[in-house]
RODO-2510 file (C-alpha; in nm, 4 decimals, decimal comma):
residues 270
     n   res          X          Y          Z
     1     m    -6,3740     6,7601    -9,3931
     2     n    -6,3629     6,4763    -9,1679
     3     k    -6,5045     6,7457    -8,8988
     4     i    -6,8223     6,7809    -9,1365
     5     i    -6,9410     6,4421    -9,1564
     6     r    -6,9044     6,3943    -8,8091
     7     i    -7,1313     6,6455    -8,7487
     8     i    -7,3013     6,5495    -9,0206
     9     i    -7,3237     6,1618    -8,8339
    10     f    -7,4208     6,3081    -8,5342
    11     v    -7,6692     6,5297    -8,6553
    12     i    -7,8302     6,2068    -8,8399
    13     a    -7,8190     6,0222    -8,5081
    14     i    -7,9549     6,2600    -8,2714
    15     s    -8,2474     6,2828    -8,5130
    16     l    -8,3346     5,9484    -8,5667
    17     m    -8,3137     5,8966    -8,1685
    18     s    -8,5506     6,1768    -8,1606
    19     f    -8,7951     6,0237    -8,4182
    20     s    -8,7271     5,6617    -8,2576
    21     g    -8,8277     5,8477    -7,9022
    22     y    -9,1763     5,9953    -8,1005
    23     k    -9,2942     5,6677    -8,2100
    24     l    -9,2249     5,5237    -7,9031
    25     y    -9,4278     5,7724    -7,6981
    26     g    -9,6677     5,7785    -7,9757
    27     i    -9,7197     5,4051    -7,8637
    28     y    -9,6730     5,3880    -7,5049
    29     k    -9,9540     5,6980    -7,5366
    30     e   -10,2586     5,4572    -7,7573
    31     y   -10,1784     5,1966    -7,4942
    32     k   -10,2426     5,3679    -7,2351
    33     t   -10,5525     5,5726    -7,4427
    34     g   -10,6855     5,1892    -7,4731
    35     s   -10,6066     5,0962    -7,1343
    36     d   -10,7813     5,3362    -6,9145
    37     l   -11,0435     5,2971    -7,1264
    38     y   -11,1253     4,9590    -7,1052
    39     n   -11,0538     4,9962    -6,7330
    40     s   -11,3037     5,2445    -6,6524
    41     l   -11,5996     5,0790    -6,8021
    42     a   -11,4913     4,7751    -6,6166
    43     n   -11,4771     4,9468    -6,2797
    44     q   -11,8287     5,1798    -6,4041
    45     f   -12,0166     4,8989    -6,5545
    46     v   -11,8919     4,5173    -6,4185
    47     t   -11,9368     4,3510    -6,1002
    48     i   -11,7626     4,0401    -6,0184
    49     k   -11,7725     3,8146    -5,7159
    50     e   -11,6534     3,4972    -5,6169
    51     s   -11,7216     3,2683    -5,3691
    52     a   -11,6601     2,9175    -5,2830
    53     k   -11,9819     2,6915    -5,2351
    54     k   -11,9308     2,3744    -4,9983
    55     e   -12,1646     2,0942    -5,1999
    56     e   -12,2500     1,8102    -4,9791
    57     s   -12,0632     1,4331    -5,0619
    58     v   -12,1704     1,0898    -4,9843
    59     t   -11,9542     0,8876    -4,7144
    60     v   -12,0148     0,4954    -4,7695
    61     n   -11,9381     0,3127    -4,4990
    62     s   -11,8412    -0,0928    -4,5614
    63     s   -12,1414    -0,1698    -4,2586
    64     d   -12,5251    -0,1966    -4,2890
    65     e   -12,4898     0,2346    -4,1604
    66     e   -12,6902     0,4660    -4,3456
    67     p   -12,4810     0,6612    -4,5662
    68     s   -12,2785     0,9833    -4,4327
    69     l   -12,3065     1,3516    -4,5236
    70     n   -12,0009     1,5530    -4,5735
    71     l   -11,9657     1,9006    -4,6477
    72     d   -11,6166     1,9078    -4,8034
    73     k   -11,6466     1,9339    -5,1724
    74     t   -11,5777     2,2883    -5,2872
    75     e   -11,5830     2,4592    -5,5640
    76     d   -11,5842     2,8169    -5,7077
    77     e   -11,8219     3,0231    -5,8728
    78     i   -11,7815     3,3211    -5,9772
    79     k   -12,1310     3,5342    -6,0780
    80     i   -12,0933     3,8541    -6,3188
    81     d   -12,3480     4,1701    -6,3170
    82     i   -12,3105     4,3562    -6,5903
    83     d   -12,4848     4,7012    -6,6597
    84     f   -12,5845     4,6473    -6,9970
    85     d   -12,8362     4,8843    -7,0612
    86     t   -12,5942     5,1918    -6,9637
    87     l   -12,2912     5,0244    -7,1182
    88     l   -12,4878     5,0081    -7,4870
    89     e   -12,5101     5,4098    -7,4287
    90     t   -12,1662     5,4031    -7,4963
    91     n   -12,1661     5,1821    -7,8329
    92     k   -12,4632     4,9885    -7,9651
    93     d   -12,2266     4,7245    -8,1410
    94     i   -12,1613     4,6113    -7,7775
    95     v   -12,2618     4,1726    -7,7871
    96     a   -12,0961     4,0838    -7,5415
    97     w   -11,8432     4,0758    -7,2223
    98     i   -11,5477     3,8547    -7,1611
    99     y   -11,4042     3,7526    -6,8495
   100     s   -11,0973     3,5334    -6,7635
   101     p   -11,0400     3,4527    -6,4474
   102     d   -10,6801     3,6292    -6,2701
   103     t   -10,5823     3,7119    -6,6527
   104     p   -10,6146     4,0701    -6,7767
   105     i   -10,8996     3,9681    -7,0080
   106     n   -11,1730     4,1740    -6,9486
   107     y   -11,3736     4,3070    -7,1549
   108     p   -11,6864     4,4380    -7,3857
   109     v   -11,7128     4,2628    -7,7381
   110     v   -11,8445     4,4106    -8,0387
   111     q   -11,9588     4,3014    -8,3869
   112     s   -11,9875     4,5425    -8,6924
   113     n   -12,0763     4,4543    -9,0298
   114     d   -11,7117     4,3579    -9,1490
   115     n   -11,4496     4,2399    -8,9619
   116     d   -11,1951     4,5046    -9,0590
   117     y   -11,3469     4,7963    -8,8621
   118     y   -11,2418     4,6896    -8,5092
   119     l   -10,9549     4,6148    -8,6126
   120     r   -10,7518     4,9730    -8,4911
   121     r   -11,0456     5,1235    -8,3294
   122     m   -11,1823     5,1957    -7,9530
   123     l   -11,5225     5,1497    -7,8869
   124     d   -11,5623     5,5531    -7,9626
   125     g   -11,4291     5,5167    -8,3358
   126     t   -11,1125     5,6483    -8,2518
   127     h   -10,7914     5,4759    -8,3934
   128     n   -10,5542     5,3060    -8,1493
   129     t   -10,3504     5,0141    -8,2138
   130     a   -10,5178     4,8002    -7,9371
   131     g   -10,8442     4,7786    -8,1440
   132     t   -11,1360     4,6579    -7,9664
   133     i   -11,2193     4,2757    -7,9141
   134     f   -11,4905     4,1457    -8,1658
   135     m   -11,6886     3,8997    -8,3064
   136     d   -11,6705     3,7544    -8,6581
   137     y   -11,9737     3,9755    -8,8226
   138     r   -12,0732     3,6040    -8,9444
   139     n   -12,1440     3,4777    -8,6080
   140     n   -12,5067     3,5487    -8,4344
   141     k   -12,5358     3,8377    -8,1386
   142     d   -12,7379     3,5351    -7,9459
   143     l   -12,3714     3,2975    -7,9488
   144     s   -12,5951     3,0157    -8,1325
   145     d   -12,4174     2,9161    -8,4168
   146     l   -12,1662     2,6217    -8,3801
   147     n   -11,8669     2,8240    -8,3483
   148     t   -11,8228     3,1790    -8,2848
   149     i   -11,5018     3,3323    -8,2995
   150     i   -11,3697     3,5855    -8,1009
   151     y   -11,0942     3,8259    -8,2557
   152     g   -10,8407     4,0484    -8,0151
   153     h   -10,4798     4,2248    -8,0561
   154     n   -10,1989     4,0678    -7,9651
   155     m   -10,0681     4,3463    -7,7426
   156     k    -9,7116     4,3900    -7,5619
   157     n    -9,8429     4,5219    -7,2966
   158     n   -10,0339     4,1843    -7,2463
   159     s   -10,3622     4,3747    -7,2727
   160     m   -10,6549     4,2470    -7,4882
   161     f   -10,5570     3,9317    -7,6218
   162     g   -10,1743     3,9573    -7,5372
   163     t   -10,1966     3,6316    -7,2654
   164     l   -10,4226     3,4301    -7,4793
   165     d   -10,0847     3,2687    -7,6249
   166     k    -9,9588     3,1596    -7,3133
   167     y   -10,2200     2,8800    -7,3317
   168     k    -9,8922     2,7621    -7,5110
   169     s    -9,7981     2,6534    -7,1885
   170     q    -9,9754     2,3062    -6,9948
   171     e    -9,9108     2,5336    -6,6888
   172     y   -10,1003     2,8272    -6,7982
   173     y   -10,4310     2,6257    -6,9327
   174     d   -10,3552     2,4481    -6,5912
   175     e   -10,4234     2,7785    -6,3710
   176     h   -10,6539     2,9454    -6,6430
   177     p   -10,9019     2,6548    -6,7736
   178     l   -11,2188     2,8483    -6,7775
   179     i   -11,3377     3,1909    -6,9557
   180     y   -11,6958     3,3781    -6,9208
   181     l   -11,8672     3,5519    -7,1665
   182     i   -12,1778     3,7461    -7,0677
   183     t   -12,4593     3,9128    -7,2717
   184     k   -12,7513     4,1018    -7,1891
   185     d   -12,9981     3,8020    -7,1483
   186     k   -12,7125     3,4946    -6,9871
   187     t   -12,4137     3,3665    -6,8695
   188     l   -12,1938     3,1425    -7,0418
   189     k   -11,9405     2,9470    -6,9052
   190     i   -11,6832     2,7954    -7,0990
   191     e   -11,4330     2,5035    -7,0754
   192     l   -11,1421     2,5571    -7,2697
   193     l   -11,0308     2,2511    -7,4696
   194     a   -10,7183     2,3301    -7,7439
   195     g   -10,5286     2,5657    -7,7946
   196     l   -10,3138     2,5650    -8,1694
   197     i   -10,1504     2,7729    -8,3606
   198     v   -10,3426     2,8159    -8,7344
   199     s   -10,2870     2,9953    -9,0860
   200     e   -10,5127     3,2825    -9,1271
   201     t   -10,6847     3,0437    -9,3589
   202     s   -10,7377     2,7902    -9,1349
   203     e   -11,0369     2,6130    -9,1761
   204     v   -11,1093     2,6519    -8,7868
   205     y   -11,2364     2,9964    -8,9284
   206     r   -11,5479     2,8246    -9,0705
   207     i   -11,8157     2,7984    -8,9123
   208     p   -11,9713     2,4447    -8,8786
   209     e   -12,3538     2,3740    -9,0325
   210     d   -12,4087     2,0334    -8,8454
   211     e   -12,2763     1,8469    -8,6029
   212     k   -12,0584     1,6013    -8,8144
   213     e   -11,8650     1,9033    -8,9407
   214     l   -11,8690     2,0651    -8,6073
   215     q   -11,6585     1,7104    -8,4312
   216     g   -11,4456     1,7061    -8,7159
   217     l   -11,2772     2,0587    -8,6505
   218     y   -11,3223     1,9256    -8,3263
   219     n   -11,0924     1,6086    -8,3614
   220     k   -10,8132     1,8255    -8,6184
   221     m   -10,7796     2,0193    -8,3022
   222     l   -10,7246     1,8173    -8,0772
   223     e   -10,4246     1,6781    -8,2674
   224     k   -10,2456     1,9613    -8,2973
   225     s   -10,3619     2,1461    -7,9215
   226     t   -10,0535     2,3199    -7,7349
   227     f   -10,2448     2,2086    -7,3697
   228     k   -10,4108     1,8501    -7,3056
   229     a   -10,7901     1,8957    -7,1321
   230     d   -11,0015     1,6503    -6,9387
   231     v   -11,2564     1,8414    -7,2006
   232     t   -11,4951     1,6481    -7,4236
   233     l   -11,7028     1,7789    -7,6924
   234     e   -12,0462     1,5993    -7,7180
   235     e   -12,4133     1,6206    -7,8752
   236     g   -12,5667     1,9609    -7,8493
   237     d   -12,2328     2,1575    -7,7415
   238     r   -12,0888     2,4958    -7,9386
   239     l   -11,7570     2,6327    -7,9948
   240     i   -11,6220     2,9569    -7,9270
   241     t   -11,3187     3,0646    -8,0541
   242     l   -11,0921     3,2965    -7,9415
   243     s   -10,8298     3,4466    -8,2428
   244     t   -10,4882     3,6556    -8,2100
   245     c   -10,1851     3,6896    -8,3660
   246     t    -9,8781     3,5054    -8,3112
   247     y    -9,4955     3,5423    -8,4323
   248     e    -9,3636     3,2331    -8,5221
   249     n    -9,4040     3,2550    -8,8649
   250     d    -9,6037     3,4471    -9,1343
   251     n    -9,9619     3,5152    -9,1710
   252     v   -10,0493     3,2654    -8,8669
   253     r   -10,2310     3,2932    -8,5446
   254     y   -10,2772     3,1607    -8,1959
   255     i   -10,6218     2,9885    -8,1009
   256     v   -10,8176     2,8911    -7,7839
   257     v   -11,1111     2,6818    -7,8266
   258     g   -11,3600     2,5996    -7,5158
   259     k   -11,6918     2,4881    -7,5342
   260     i   -12,0236     2,6162    -7,3947
   261     s   -12,0722     2,3920    -7,0665
   262     k   -12,2924     2,6197    -6,8986
   263     e   -12,5647     2,8592    -6,9903
   264     v   -12,7228     3,0626    -6,7438
   265     i   -13,0312     3,3083    -6,7922
   266     n   -12,9697     3,6778    -6,6325
   267     f   -13,2323     3,7903    -6,4276
   268     i   -13,2259     4,1697    -6,3673
   269     s   -13,3708     4,2717    -6,0191
   270     n   -13,5935     4,5955    -6,0342
***
């Protein structure tokens, strides 16, 4: 009798191991399918050029001599070219491209009629747990709202917004203070100013109607931010909010918020 029980337990254990292995393989396959697709898109349609631009600085002497010019001030510049015409042929819902230097964040951003469709779908509509980075359906496609909200999954392989919660560390922020949002018409440079843990029903997911409401929202974000930034919100500024899951408690999210500090019109040469 004991022998029969041991055999049954062994068979159950093997079955559970096989099922777990099958599930893990399925997760790995989905991760790889998603990563392969987005890497392919980035390789086909995106060209990123980084350079260091030297600017003139003025040295003032204590004597009556004329100030001298020194080319000793260096500013990193990034130029991002995206073939939106061809990219849009793959999916008409694409509204932008998001890029964060020296991180895995380098993805198309889509928008649908709700905030559910792309949670578990790739660009081609097939099911995938990684989903697609998407903009809140309430936002204007041209990023003109006072707060534009963009969502992405916190993937364990660091894809999508899997590195976003690293902004809980001041050191990580210091190394990655900028992101870029590119549309067909313009490139936006975003200076990050706050990162915080919020509930899924937090007011940070509202779109402010005026400057006063925006300033109030900004002040509350700063109070709870996990990092300190030498960036201030000024009149006329607009916010970009990136949102992902975090696991301190149930029903909480981690958001990283930045302001549009530079807006460049994209000129397309023939």
